[in-house]
N, C-alpha and C positions, 0 to 999 in steps of 0.2 A: 506493500500497500503506498502509496504517496500523497501526503496534503499538500495543499499550495495554496501558503497566503499570499495571493499576489494587493498589491500598491494598488488599489483601482482608481487613485487618486492621479497615477499619471498615467494610466490608459485613457479615464474621463475626462480630466483635466486639458493634459498636453493635447490630444489628440481630439480633443476639441475645440480648444483654443490654436422422570415415569413411575406406578404402581405393582399388579400384579405381572408373576412371571406369561410371556407368549409364548405360549405352542403354534405352528403353522405347522401345515400340510408339507410333506417330506417335498412336493413340486415347487421347482422354482418358477412359479409363472409370475408373470410380470405384473406388477403394482400400476394400475389404470385411473391417469388424472385426465382432466378434462379440464381445462380453461376457457372461457368465453369473454374474447373480445370484440364481440360483435353487437351484443344486448348488454349493454352497460349502462346502468343508471345509475344516477345521482355518485358519479366517479369510482364505482365500485366493479370488480371483478368476479365473476361465479365462478367457484372453483369445486371441481369432485374428485374425492380419493376414492375408490377401489380396491380394496388390499388382496382380493381372495377372502379362501374362509381359516376364521381364526376355531380352536377346540377350548380356549382357555376363557373362564369367565368373566373376565375384565380385562379391559385392554386399557391403553396410553395411547395419545395422539398427541404429535407433538409439530410448535412451528419453534425453528430454530431460538436460541436467547443470543447465540455468537456465532461467526463464523472465520476461518482461516483467513486469515489477512488480515480484520478488522483490532483486533485488540482490543476490543471493546464489547461490553454488554447493551446492547440493540433492542431486547425482546422486541421480535418481529410479531410476535404474537398480540401484540399493544393493537393492529392494525386490522384485524379480524374480526368478523362481527356475526352475529346470524348463524352461526354452528351446528351444526343438525348430526344426531347419527341417528342414520335409518336400518331397518329393517328391510328384507324383502319384499313388504308388502306395501313399503312406503311410507310404515307407520315411524315415527318415531320415539329413539332410547334414551334410556335416561343417561345423563353422564354428569360431571361435576368438573367445572373448570379451578382445577388447583394453584394454578401461578396463571402469568398474565401468555405464557408458551403451553400449556398443558395440559388435555382433556381425558379426565378417567370414563370409559365407557364403560358400563353395567352392561350385561348379558349378550356378550361380545361374541356366543355363537351363533347370535341370530344379526348380528351385523352385516348388514351388504357394503353401504359406501356411507362418507362423512361428504359435506357441502358446507360451503360459510363462503362468506364474501371477504374483498379484499379491499381496503382503503389504501391508498399508494402514500409514500413516505415524501414524495417532495412539497406537497401541498403543506405541510403539519412543518415546515420546515423552521416555517418565520413564527411558529406558534409554541415550538418547542426552546425548552432551556438547555437543554441535552437532547440535539438533532440525529439522524441518524446522519453518517459523515455519505453523503449525496454518491458517489462512483460504489459500495454499496447496498443502495437506498433503490427505492420505485417509481415508477411516473406513469400514471392510467390518462391517457388525455385520447379519448371518444374519439378515431378516426382521423388521427394524427398520428401519433406516438403510444407507445408501450415500453419502458423500458422496466425489464422480466431479469432483472435479479432473483434467481426461480426462489431461493431462502425467502423470501417475501413470502412468496403466490402458493408453494409446493412445500406440505410438512409431511412427518413419516410415523411409524408407529414404532415401537418400541420392537428391538429383536427383527426391527426387518431392513434396518439401512443396508442390509448386503444385498436386497433383492432389486432386481432389474427395474427400471421405469418406463414406460409407455407415456407418452404425452401428446394427449391429442387437442391443438389449436385453433380454436375457430376465430377467424383472423377477418379482417376485412377486403377483400381485393386486391386492392390499391396499396396496400401495404406488406414489405418485404420484410423476412427474417432475415438477419445477419445472426451466425449464431459456429460455435466450433462445436455443437451436440450434432449428432447425426441422422439423419432424416430416414424413416424406416421405407422401406422400399414397398413398394406399389403398384399394382397391374394400372389404375387408372386416379391418379392423383385428383383431389379438392380443390379448384382455385381457391376456397374462402376456407381449408384448414392444411395443416402442416402436422405431420406428425413423426413426435420424435422421441428416439429411443435413448436408453442411459444405461448403464452396465449395473449402478447401483444408485445410493442417493447422493454419499460424495462427488458421483458426477453431475447430475441434476443440477447442485448447487455450482458447481465448478465452472458450467455454461450460462453463459450470461446469455439472453437473447434481446438482440434492439429490433422493433419491429418501428417501421417510418417507410414515406415514399421513397423509390431506387433512389439512392444517392452513394456508390459506394466507388470503389475502382479495385482493382487487384493487381498484385505486382509481383513476384519475381526476388527473391533473397537466396541466390544460389540452389538447395533444394528444399528451401521455404516456400511457402504459397502465401502471401499477407495479403488481409484483405481490410482496407479503411472503411467503414459507413460513417454516415457523417448525419447528424439531425441538427437542422438548423432552422429554428423554426420563423425565420425572417426571407430564408432563401438569401441568404448571405454567403455565406461559404458551402462551396462543393466539395467531396472527395477530391477532382481532379482537379479542382487551384490548392488543396493541400497534400497532394502525391508525391511528390518531386522531393519536398522536404522529408519525410517520413522515408521515402529509398536511401537518399542518403545515407540516413542518420543508424537505417536497420539494416544499410550496409557495412556500414563502419562496424556495427556492433555485430554481425555473424564475423568479419575476417578480425578482430579482435580474439570473442572466444576460441574461432579457429574449430576445432574438432570437437569441441564440446557439443553436443546434437541433441537438442530437449524436445524438437515437434518439428516436424512434417508441413506444418500450417497454422495459420496465428492470425487472431482477428483484433482490431483496434473498432472498437464502438464507442464514437462521440459524439457526446450529447452536451451542445451547447446550448446556454440557461438564457435566461431572460431575466434571470433574477426577480428581486419582489418577496413576498410572501409567502405566493404558491409555487415556485419554480424553487429547484435545485441551489441552494448558497452555496455547499458543501464540494471546494474547487481541487481537482488532483486526479488520481485515480486509483485503481485499483487490480491487484494480478490477478489470474486463472493460469491452470497450466497453459492453455493452449487462444488467450484473447486477454485481454483487459479492457473493462468500462472506464472511460477520464470524459468528466465533466469539469470545462470552463464558460464563462461568461463570453455569448455570443457578442456583447459590445467591443470585445476588444479588435484592434484591426490584425492584419492580417499577420505583420514580423511577430507580434508578441503572441498571438492562439500560433505560428510554430515553436518559436522558442519557448513556450509553457509545453508543447506538444514531447519537443527534444527532450525537454527534464522529466517528463513524467513517464511516458513511452518508453523511456531509454532505463530507464528507472525498472517498471513493470516487464521488461522482455528479459533483462538481466533472474527476473524471479522464477525462470526455465533452469536456471544456474542452483539457485536456494530458496525459498524451500521447495518450489515444486520438484526437485531432485532429489539433491542432498537433504535429508530432514530425519528428525527422531520420530520415537515413536507416538510421540506426542500430537505430532502432524499427522499422521498416517492412520492414523484412527482418533482422528478427530470426533470429539463426543461436544453436541453443538448445545448440550444445555446442561451440562456440566464438564465445560473444559478445564483439562490440565494443561497449564503453561509449559512451554520449555524453557530453559534458561539461556538461548542461543540466540536472542535479539540481537548483538552485536554481529552473526553473520544473516540471517536471514534478514536481518533490513541494514546495518552496517555495511557489509559486503555488498549486497547489491546496490546503496548508493554509492560507494567507495567507486567501482566499476562503473556508475553512471558518469562520473565525473572523469576518471582516468582514462576509460577507453576515446574520450575526447580528446584527450591530446597526446594519445598512443597515436594516434588516426588522423591528426592532425585538424579538426575542426575547431579546436580552438588551440589558444598561442602559451607557450609556459606561464606566460603572467598569468592570463585569465586564469589557468589550472590554482595558481597559487594565490588569487583573490579568493577563488572559490573555498580554500582550504585554508585560509583567514576567517569567511564569514564562518565558517562552521566552527571554528575557535570562540570566533565571541558571539555566534547564538549560544556553543554547548557553556557559558560561563551563565549563563540565565540557568541552569540547573545545576544541582547538589553534583558536586565532581566528587566527593567521597562517597556515593553513593555506589555499591558494586551491580557492577550490570548486569550478571547471571542470577542476582536476588531482584534486581527490577524486572527480568524476563520474567522468572518464574511465577511472580506477583502483580504484572502489569493489570490486572483486570481490579486489583484493589489499590485503597489508599496506603502510604502515600505516594506508593508507585507511579499509577495509570497518569498521573500530572508530569511523568517525565519521559513518557511515553517519544513524544515529538525529538527526546537527544537523541534516539536510535538512526537520525537522519545526521544527527551533528555530530556528539562524541564516536559515537556508532561506527561512521565512517572515520574518523579519525585514530580510530581503534586500527581497523582497516589500514589504514596509509602507515599506522608505526609498526605492524606488524610485517606489512609490505616490505618497508626500506630495512629493517631485519632480518627480513630473511634474505632478502638482495645481498644486503654485505658476507651472511653467515654462508652464500653456498657461491662468492665471485659472480652472482650478477645470474646464476642460472635460476635457482627459485623463487620465486614471488605470492602474491596468493593467491591470482591465476593459477600457476602449477599446481597448488594448492588443491583450490574449487577442481581441477581436474582429475588428482589422486583420487578425490572424496567420488566425483563426478562414476570412477570407473569402478570403483568397489561398493558405491552403492546404486543407484540410479533411481527410477521414481517408484518401484514397487518393495525397495529393501531399506527399510527404515536405522537409524543408530540408536544405539538405546544414549538418550540424554546421558546420562555423568560419566560416560566413556569416551567422549568424543574430543575431548582434548588429550586424554590417554592415547589417543588416536592418531593425534596432528602429531603431538612431543615421537613418537615413531615412527614418523613419517618426515621428521626434520630433526630439530635439535633440541636438547635441553634446554638450552636460553629462551627458547619458546614457552617452555613449561612452565620458567621464571616468570615471561612476559603475563602467561596467563594467568597465573598466585599471584601475580603484583596489581597487574590493571585491569584485567578482565572480573574475577572471583576477587580479588584483595578491591582495598578502598583508595589505593593511590595512587593522585593525579598523574597524567604522564604528562613530564616535562619534552614538549614540541621541540622546544630548541635544539635539544640534542639529537635526537632524528634528523633534526633541517642540517645540522652541522655536520651528521655523515656527510649527506651529498652535496657538503662546499656551498648551506643558502646560511643569510641569518633574517633573524627575523627581529622585526626595530620597531618604535612608534614612532607618528611623524603626524605634523599639522600641515591640513593644507584648507585653502579656502573652497566652501558651496555655497549655492543658495540658501534662501533663507530659508525655503519650506518644503528646496531640491536638491541633493546631491546629484550631479548630476540627471542619470538618468530616474535615478531612487530617491523618493518621496520619503520624508519624516512621517507625513500624513497622509492618512487614508479614509477611504469610504465603509460605510454599514453594507455588509451588500441588502440587507433588507426595508434598507432607507437613505437612498441616496443621497438625503438633504441631513445625514447627520457625519460629520467630517471631524474624524477626532486622531490625538498622536499618538505613533505608533510606538507599543511595547516595546520592550525587549532589546532595541535597538542603541547604538551611540548617537545622542542627538549633539548638533551643533552649541555655539557659543549664545547665537539668538535666543534659544530655546532654552537654555541652561540657567544665562544672565535674569531671560526673566521669573524664571520659577514654574514654567510648563515642566509638564510631566506626563511620561507614555501612558497612556491612556484616558487624559486630556480629551472632555469634548469641546472643541471651538465652537461656541456661542456668538462671539462678534470678534470683529478688527479693525480699531476705530470707528466705533460707533455702528458700522455697518455688520447686519445680521450674517450669518454664512450661513448660507444653502451651497450645493452642489455649485449652484450659476454664481452667485455672488464669490464663492470661492474661486473659479477661474477669476474674475477681475480682479480680486487680492494679489492672485500669485502673478499676473502678468502686469500690475502693479508695482510688487514689490521687485523686478529687475529694475526697478527705477527712483528704489530706495536709498537713501548716503548714511552715513554712520551717523551717528549722534541726532537723528530726525527722534520725534518722543514718537511712542506708541503704544497704545491702549488695547490687550485680550481681554476678554471676559471667556473662562472655561467654566464648563460641568466637572468635579472632581467627584464622583460617587454623587449624591442628593444636594450636593453644595456648590453654588455658584461663587468664582473666585475671580476678581481683578484683578490684574498684572498690571502695570504700567512699567517703563522702563526707554531704553534708547533702542536703536537697530542699529547696535553695534554690530562689525564687519563679520560674518557669520563665519566663524572656522570650526573646522571638522577633526580631530585626533583617529587619524586611522593608522592599523596595522598593518606593515608590509613586509615579504618576503622579497628576499633579493639576491642574487646569484654573488658570491665570495668571489672578488678578483684574484684573491692569493690561494683556492682552491686548489688540493695537489689533484694527481692524475685517479687515484684510487679515490678518490669525492666525487672526480667527473666521472670515471666509470661506473659508480653508484648512482648516480645521478640520470644517466643515461640508461642504465638500464629497466630503473625504477619510471622512468618518466618515457620511455619509447620500447620500451619492451627488450631492450639490445644489448 
């Protein structure tokens, strides 16, 4: 999974200026599912699940509480209503809903099927304090779009998760499905029905479906067939428009991975949101074995869309290495309603995020300077979290407080752990081995169907590498000692320092200090977790402050554009008054428009680097 925290100001302002044991029959007949996308009433979709015959008196039906890759408890059962358990005569059987996601059904030997209505999550995002992350969510827009993350639509019966599924979807004839699910071979396919098959429940939730009017492009990356499908509500974007940037990026990824071969097909499902209270507002992507769901704002310009796509799709595609190929038993046998989490988020998300940056420098998509800037950004972002927290402890307890609030650090310190590990491996092996080499070894040993023991992975890595790697894990990943990044940069002949530079008042080049609330575009706030310039600091403005007025001008999206344009003409020592809302209190801040300066960390090459240091840097950054 990759969350994207966009600075919308830049895009909008600048470019706009389970109970009883279940016993089933021995036969492996498919669980039959019907989903009706035609007769949609009140923005709800009807689903019917027919499990076959039970011999137990009581059974439980579940909708997932959480799904792989999200690392959060989302309780998809909250979006289910009108649940019915029906016997073979159509009569309702008694059931008890024991929690958000579980229905216990009595007289199960009489059970024919269950039916229920599904509400989508996108409509509810603006009204919930903790919304489902949009790429893991669902959308129901009759006749126009259906985002079917199937864990929000299709449930499972206790002990039947390994049974095959057959999913019949009644759909408008003008809408086309993009998915990696296998279509059932039929002598005469119906224009208004798709039938998909899955070998087990995991494969159901691992294969989302995007229904929209035809807007897709397919291209070949060596032996991988990639399909990009786009839902753009206003028609602003087409798959053809975005295809070339995706093809270039994924070609470089495949070259980087070389013989690591995770899939022969891959689907990118791009949903572009119009934002607001009843549309998606959580931007980023969620990985699956052979596809990814991406959600971005449609209002972004093409270059910003493409840059975001490179960022999130490259991350999700690298998940074919881990955890989709290399993973523990906790992932292989994932419990959707009582999950046991693995301790290896440093690898599942950290290695993946590191690769998403490293491949770009190794394949010539970005410069060394930009790669250094990205690593510096991660160092600074990681400072916002507890640097003494054990990464393995956080990972195993990621669904609980206080650990879940540190989840986003997997993209920051998780990537930095891999950077330090990569440099160490390169140093110890004279440049021959790195993290990519390590993942190739683990991929060859395990693969998609063979999980490792969660508490044995570190031992296996040390056996493949060096004792010093075990010390690194014990100290910085299992242990609580912060990493001294200067030490690792110095090994590669690089220095880490802090310098001061001039910025704009509200922007540092392309990067804004302010942002827009996705669900209310007239709420402008100061971004949290970033270094603010001297202008904000000396005024006393803090991250999270909502701007109410600037020099008497009430702040809306439109007026903020005017303020930013005017700020280009401000002179030091001009007087300024800013009213901010901090929590429930409005505060008036007054001062001078001092020259805005910003302290930034930089990585720079050491002109006196030794031959050994230069060789290590080249093997690390260039793979040579």
